[in-house]
N, C-alpha and C positions, 0 to 999 in steps of 0.2 A: 522778346526784345534782344536777348543775348544771342539767339540763333540768327537774327537778322544782322546784327553787328558782325558776328564771325563770318557770315556769308559774304557780306559786302566787302569786308577786308580781304577775304580770300580772293575774290574776283579781281581786286585791284592789283594782285600779284602778277597778273597777265600784262600789265602795262609796262612798256619799255620806253627808255629815253628817246625823245624825238617823235613819238607817235602823235597822230591826230585822233582823238577819241570822241565818242558820243557818250553823253551822260544822261541817264534816264531820270524818271520822276517817281517818287513814292518813298515809302518808309524804309525799304531795304536798300534801294539805290542811294538813299541819304547817307548811309554808313560808308558806301563805296566812295561817294564824293568827299566825305570827311577824311577818309584814308588817302585819297589822291591829294587832297590839300596838304596833308602832313608830308607826303612824299615830295610834293613840289617845294615845300619849305626846307626839305632836306636835299634839294638840288635837282630833282627830276624836272626835265624840260618836256612839257606837253602842251598841246593846244586842244581845246574842247568845244564841241557843239552841244549846247543844252537842248533838252526836249521840252522845256516849259519855262515860263517866266520865273516860277518858283525855283527851279533848278539853276537858272542863270544867276539869281540873287545869291543862292547858297554857294555856288562855285566861285563867284566873284569875291564873296566874303572870305573864302578859303585861299584866295590868291591864285586861282587857276586862270590861265589866259583863255579867253573865250574868242571864238571866231564864228563867222557865218558859214553855213553849209555851202552857200553859193561861192564862197572863196576858196574851197578846197576841192581836190579831185575826188577823193574818197576818204573814208574813215578806216583806220586800222582795226579798231574794235569799238564796240559799244557795250556798256554795262547798264542793264535795265532790269526792272522787276517784272512780275506777272501776277495776275489774279488766279490763274489756273495753268497747269502744265500737264499734258497727257503723256503717255509713254513714247509717242512719236515726236515729242517736243513741239507739238502744236500748242498755241497759247491763247488764253483770253487776257487781254489787257484793256486798260481804259478806266479802271476803278478810280484813278486819280484825275481823270478828265483830260489827259494829254495824249490820247491815242493817235491822233492825226500826225502830230509832230514826231511821236515815237515811231510810227510806222515809216515815215519818210526817212528818218535817221537810220532806222534798222535796215532799210532797203539800200542805203548808201554805204553800209559798213561791210568790211571783209569778214568780220567775226562778231556775231551777236552772242554775248554772254548774259544769261538770265540768272538772276539771284533771287532765291525764294526760301521761305522756311518750309518745313515738312508738310504743313497744312495745305499748301498750294498744289501738291502733287496729287493728281486724280487719274482714275482709269478712263473717264470720258469727260470731255468739256461739257459745260452747260449748267451745273449747279449754281455757278456764279452768273448772274444776269449779264448777257452780252451787251456791252455799250456800243451804240451806233451813233456816230456824229452826223447831225442833220442840219440843213439850213433853217434859220428861223422863219423864212418865208413859207407860210402854209405848212408848218411842221405837222399839223394834225392830219393833213392829206398824206404826207409821207408815212406817218404812223399807221394809218389805215392800210396802206400798201404793204408795209412790213408785216402787219398782223395777218396778212393772207398766207404767210409762211407758217401758220399754226403756232403762233406765239402770242403772248400777252406782253404789253410794254407800258412803261411809265416814263413821263418826262422827268428828268433829274432835277431836283430842287435843292437849294442850299439856303438855310435860314428862311424858308418859306417862299423864296423867290426862285424862278427858273435859273438853273446853273448855266453860266455862259463860259464857253471855253476860251482859251487864249486866242483862238481864231474867230471869235465872235459868233460861234455856232452853239446849238443846243445838243444835248445827249439824250437819247432814248435808251433806257435800260430794258433789254428784251429777254423774256424768260422763254427759252426754247425747250427746256428740259434737257434730256441727253442729246448731245449733238453728235450724230453718227458719222457725218461727213463734213468736217470743218471747211475743207477747201471749197466744196460745192456751195455751202451756205455763204461763205465770204464772197465768192464770185457773184452769186445771185443777188445778194444785198446791194453790192456796189453797182449793179445795173439799174437800180431804182432811182429815178429823178428825185433830187432832194437829199439823197444819201451822200455824204461827203466821204466817209470812211467807216469801217467797222473794226471792232476790237479783236477779231480773229487774226492771229499772226501765225499763219500756216507755213511750215517748212522754211522757217527763217532762222531759228536758234541753232547754234552749233554746240554750245556748252551750257549746261544747267548746273549751277552751284546750289546745293541744298543744305540748309542749316537745320540741325536737330536740337531739340530742347535739352538733350543731355550734354550738349557742348561739342559734338563732332560735326564735321562738314564733309559732305560727299560731293565729288565732282563727276558729273555724268557727261560723256561726250558721244556725239553721233558716230 
């Protein structure tokens, strides 16, 4: 928890007065949002696009001004977490269920800053199941097509019920094992009818802020 807090707060240092920013979802992004709220109360002027209803509620409670992505030209930077980060800054995201909005916001930002603790840094993506957002309509058919990629998958559930995203879709958590070519897998998955988006964020992150349990923070840049 200490590593996540330090990492989130370090990433917030990149925010400057007058910026339009994206705010991610998850346990590490939480601390960045709390820090931004503190900065706003100390006079920082920013506008923010949240990546989930959960983030919107937290940011509003912190006094951060929220705007719709449709109402801005671009975002100066976005701070978000990740479930895995490889040496090329390819990511797996979506453990929190917000991958579609996170990817839209990430694509609209000039600088994507990823905040993680040391456990999320990996040599190859794939130990963490890859989330794939799918339409509820005949999701089982989409699942069968996905599994032709030599993976197994499970429909995500919460409290015994199928998990529903903020976009009213479902998520399949797909076990590929080691993902040798993240870009290829991401492109191929998104070609399948019924797939809305997948959790591979390839070649999008510019900065990765890594927190360590011993209390130090490392900033990696491409």
